[in-house]
N, C-alpha and C positions, 0 to 999 in steps of 0.2 A: 797597523791598520790593514784590514783585509782588502782584497781586490774589489769585492763588491762595495765595501764602504768607500773605497777610494773613488770608484766610479760614480757614487751618489753625490759626491761633493761637487757643487757647481763651481766652475772656474770664475774667478773675479772678472768683471767686465774690463776689457782692455781700454785704457785711457789713450786717446789719440796722442801721438808723439808731439804734435804741435798745437794742442788744444782742440776743444770740441767745436770751435766756431769756423775753422778753416773750411770744412766740408760744405758749409752753407754760404761761403763768401763769394762775392763777385769782384773780380780784379781786372784792372786795365794796365797793360804794359806799354810804355811809350819809349822807344829807342830806335835810332836810325840804323844801328848795326844789326844785320840779320842774324849773325852768330849769337849775339847777346840775347836777342828776342827768342831765338830757338832754345837757348839754354834755359831761359826763364819759363818758357812754355812747357818744356819737358819737366821742369822741376815742380811747377805749380798746378798745371792743368789736371793731372790725375788726382790731386788732393782737394781742389776747390769746386764749387758749383758751376761757376762761369768764369771763363778767362778770355779776354779779347786783347788784341795787339794793334798798335799803331806805329807806323814808321816815321811819322813827323807830328808836329803839334796841330796842324790843320786837321789831319785825320783823327787825332785824339779828341779835338773839340767836337767833331761830328759824332764820335762814339758817345761822348758825354751827353749830347742832346738826345740820343736814342735810348740809352739805358742808364740805370742806377748802378753805381759802383761803390763798394765799401772802401777799397784801397786802390790808389794809383801808384805804380812803380815807374819812376820817371828818370831818364838820363838827363844830365845837365848840359853837356856839350853836344849840341845838334846844329845842323845847318840852318841858317836863317834866324832862329830864335832859341835862346837857351831855355833849359828846363825851368830855371828860377824865374825868368821873365814870363814865361807862359803860365806858370803856377800863380804868380802874382796877379795876372790878368783874370785867371779863372776864379780866384778867390773873390775878386771884386764883382764878378757877375753871377756868383752863386754856386761855387763848388764847395761842398761840405765833406767830401771824402778825405780820409787820411792819405797823405802823400809821403812816399819814401823816395828820397833823392839818391841816385847812384852816380858816382863820379870817380874818375881816376886821379883827380887833383885834390889833395887833402890840405888846402890852405885855409887859414882861419877866416879870411874874408868871404870865401864861398860858403862856409858853414854859417856865418852870421847872416848872409843874404838868404840862404835856404830857410833859416828859422823865421826871418822876417816875412818871407813869402808864404809861410804856413806849413812848411814841411815838418813832419813829426819824427822822422828818422833819417839817418845819413849813413849810407853804406858805401865803403870804398872798394873800388875795383883793384885787383881781381878778388872775388869772394867765392866762398863755397856755397853749395845749395842750402846747407843747414843755416848759414848766416841770414840768407834772404827769407827762409821759412820762419826763423825765429823773429825777424823784424816784422813780418806780416802778422804773425801770431800776437805780438805785442800790440800792434795797431788794432787788431780785432778785439782783444781784451779791453783796450782803452775805449773803443767805440761802444762796446756792450755796457761797460760800467757807466759811461757818460749818459747813455740813453736810459738805463735803468734808474739812475739818480734823478734825471729830469722828470721821468714819468712818475716816480714816487713822490717827488716834490709837488708835482702838479696834482696828484691825487690827494695829498695832504692839504693843499690849499683849497681844492674845490669841494671836498667832502669832509665835513667835520665829524660825521658819524657813520663809519663804515659798518655794514652788516657783518656780524660774526660768522654768519653762515652763507657768505656771498657766493660760494661755489656749489651750493646744494639747494635743491628745491625740496623743502620739507613738507610732508603731509601725504595723506592718502585719499583726499576728497576727489570726487569725479572731475571737478574743475581743474585741479592741479595735475591730475592724471592725464587729462587731455592735453595740457600744456607740455607735459613730458613726452607724450607720443609725438606731438608736432615737432618738438625740438629734435627728437631722435631721427625724424624723417628729413628735416631741413639742414641739420648740422653738417653732414658730409658734402653738401652741395655748395657751390660758390654764390648762391642766391643771396641778395640783400634781404634783410629782415626788418620789419617794423613791429616793435613791441608797444602795445597800448595798455592803458590801465591807470587807475587812480594812483596818486602819490603814495609811496610806501608799500606797494603790492609786490615788490621784488623784481622789477624790470631789469635791473643790473644783474641780479642773480641769474635770471633766464639768459641774459646775454653772455655771461661767463660760462654757463652750461653749454651754450651753442659752440663757443670757442673751444671748450675742453673736449668736445666730442668731434671736432673737425680735424682736418689734416693739418691745420695751422696751430694745433695745441701747443707745440713746443716753440712757437714764435710769440712775439709780444701781444698782449691784450692791453690796449690803451683806451681808457674811459675818459670822456670829456663831457662835463656838464655845461652845456651851452649857455645856461642861464647864470652860471657862476663866474664866467670869464667876462671882465669889463668889455663893453662893445668896442672901444677903441683899441683893445689889445687882442681881439678875437682872431683877426687875420694873421697877425704875427705868431700867435700861439699855435694855430692850426698849420700854417704854411711855412713858418720860419721867417727869418729876416737876415739881411746883411748888416755888417757894421756900418753905422752912420745912416741907416735907412730912415730913422726917426729919432727924435730927441730921447736920449737915454739908451740908445742902442750902441753900447760901447764895444760890443763884439758880435760877430755873426752867430746865429744859432739855428739848428735844424728845428723844424716844426714837428708837431705831434703826428702829422701824416707820415713823415719820414721815419719817426721813431716806431711807428706801427708797421713799417715795411715788412711784408711777408706774413704779417699776422692779421689781427682784427682791430678795427677802429669802431668804438662804441660812442655814438653821439646821442647823449641823453638830453631831454628837454629841447628837442629839435624845433618845436614850434616857437621857441624864444629867439631863434636866429633872426637878425635884421634882414630885410629884403635884399640889400646889397650883398650880404654874405650868402644868402640863399642862391643867388645867381652864380656866385663863384663856386659854391659847393656843387651845384648841378653840373657845371662844366668839369669839375674835378672827377665826379662820379662817372661821367661819360667818357672823358679822355684818359683818366687814370694818370694825370700829371698835375703837379702843383708848381706854382710860381712864388718863391719866397718874396717877401716885401723888399723892394729895392733891387730885385734881380732881373736880369735880361733873359735868363734861361729857365725853362720849365723842367722840373725834375720828375722823371717817371717814378711812380709808386705802385706797389702791388699790395693792396689791402682788401679785406672783406669788410663790408659796411653793415653795421647793425644800428638801427635808430630806435629811439624810444620817446614817448610823449604821454603826458596825462591830459592833454588838450584834445578837443574835437577838431582834427585837422580839416575835415570836410567843411565844417562851419568856418574855420579860419580861411579856407580857400574862397568861400562865398563872400566873406567880409573883406577880401583883398589883403589879408595879413600873411598869407602863405601862398607861394607860387603854385599854380595849377600843375605846370610841367614837372616841378620838383616833387609834388605830392604823388603823381602817377609814377615817377621814377623810383621812389623809395617804397611805395606801397605794392611791392611784388608779392611778398609773403607776410601776412599779418598774424601776430600772436597776441591774443587778448588775455591779460593777467586778471584772474578773478579777484574781487575784493575779499578781504579776510572774513567779513560777515557772512559770505556765501560759502565758506569752506568748512563749516561744521566742526568736527572734532579736531581739525588741524590746529585750531586755536590752542587747545590743551597741549597738543604735542609740541607746538612751537614754544609755548610758555614754559613747559618743562625743560626743553633744551636750552632756552635762554637762561633759565634759572641756574642750570648746571654750569654753563659757560661763564656767565657774569659773576656768579659767586666766587669762582676761582680767580677771575680777573681782578675783582675788587677785594679779594681776601676776606670775604664776609660769609657767615653761615647762611645756607639757603633758607628761604622762607617756605613753609609748608603750603603746598597747593592742595588744600583739603576739598571736601565735597562742596562746601558752601562757596569757596572761591571758584571752583570749577563751574558752578551754576552761574555765578556772576559773570565770569569771563565768557561763557557760552551765550548769555543773554544780551551782552553789550553789542552795539552796532559797529564799533571800530571805524570811525570816519578817517582816522589816521593810518589804518591798516596795520601791517606787520611792524612798521616803524613805531607806531604808537604802542603796540604791545611790548616791544623791546624796552621802550622808555618806561612803561609801567613797571616792568620787572625790575629794572635798575632802581627806580624810585622806591619800590617795595623793599629791595635789599638794603637800601640806605636807611629807611625808616624802621626796618625790622618787622614789618607787617604790611598786608595789603590794605589799601584805602577802604573804608567801610562801604562805599558804593559798589565795590566789587565782591562783596560777600552776599551772594544770593541765598535763597532758601533751597537747600539740597533736596528737600522732600517734593517741592513743586517744580524746581528748576527755574524759578522766577527770580527777578532782581530783588535786592534788598530795598528797604524803605528809602534809602538815600541814593538809589541808583540814578545815573544820568538819564534825564527824561528826553531821550532822543527818538523814541518810536514815533512814527507818523500816524496820522489819521488814515483810515481806509481810503485808498485812491490818491493820497497825497504824494506829490512828486518827490523823488529822492533829493533834488536840488533844494527844495524847501526844508526838508528834514536837516540837510547839511547846514543850510543857512541858520536855522534856528539853534542848532547845536553850537556852531561857532560863535554866534552872538551871545549865547548863554555863558560860554567859557570866557569870552571877552568881558562880560559883565562881572564874572566871578574874579577876574584878575584886575578889575578896575581900569579896563581899557588898555592894559599892558600887552601889546601885540606880540612882543618877543616871548613873554611868559605863556601867552595863549598858544603860540606856535609850539613851544616846548611841551606843553601838556597834551596837545593834539598829536604830536609826533610829525609835524610838517614843518616846512621852512617858513621863515618870517616873510619871504617874498610871496608865498602862497596866500598868507593872511592879508598882506597888503593888496594883492590883486583881487581877492574876494571882496574886501571892503570897498575898493574903488568901484567894482562892478555894482555894488549895492548902494553906492553914493553915501558911504559912511565915513 
């Protein structure tokens, strides 16, 4: 290889010796011996994001009240209270950090007590710097995996139909271009964002785009559908809980706020929060601290908030269903997602992309989107927005053809003879057009709300809420 060629070869990125997460970690060292504390500080401080030390358990408790720590390194034999006793107490009042116990006495009874107290590792004195660094790295890998698993399970429970394109805003219409410009401006800032728009317009897509363009892009993005979590479990899901805090709480668990620490928390369907939870959320936004259910301690959290709703929050405030102070607290920067019917040729671009992706996913040949289908897609009003379009493409792949109502006349650009009659009269309100269309679909499905929701590309809860409002 020539010298020039050798210089052109990029060196492989160097993997950190003790894992990629140590540099982002926050660690608390608790030991009454100054020499041991100094040794641990010299070993860990150059390699981690934050390191604090405490000479006794009283000072350690105070440190925990002030900051969030990923790992606590704890000496067992200390004056007044042993490390195991202190750790047991802290677990009972809300300590979720991994704990590494260090001791010079390697007896079986101490090891059993440490495990019962919630220690995840046990390091014997004297030890080398590599031993404690490896122990910390194991803890951080364990924490990361646990949080990722919990967040993924939550997403699978709360959203049955993830968007294939959830990290991209597709289209070139003026409306979506304006959304992109606003996201580019607000993403680098710590400002909270409220995303509004009809169901299925891509509010989570916009939220993920904000996160991806922010300084928190390499940290967690945690999405919570407030309407999908049972009301009686909402506080525990968001804030976490201790063992025995309520019936069925067989073990303590961190909440989604803590899982999002350092990253972004996306609260969708914010208007569905009960008033009691709205009050707790307001306090959390202002104080940046959460109190797990059953805990005596508030845990500091560092998250960026993004909220979303398809409801009229101002009307909800006037009706007393949404707190005024919370509304003004979250409505700092608002992004309105345009409905699909207002995005012009974006419909065809999205349909083409969905067809490519879904045909591969389902293992079926793509259905041609010819001129007639394009005319039909362009003429439709899309009350279910992008979600309805995606469902239509999937249904067409399964059937091997587009429904006849989506085969318009390519010469005139109008709908076919069997097109959905959703256009309104001149001056007719959009709400009335929506009402008429939903009722027509309900009639076509024999009153089956679940099937009507599937055809419209919205949730069953949305149909139920609409029917209740219309006294149906």
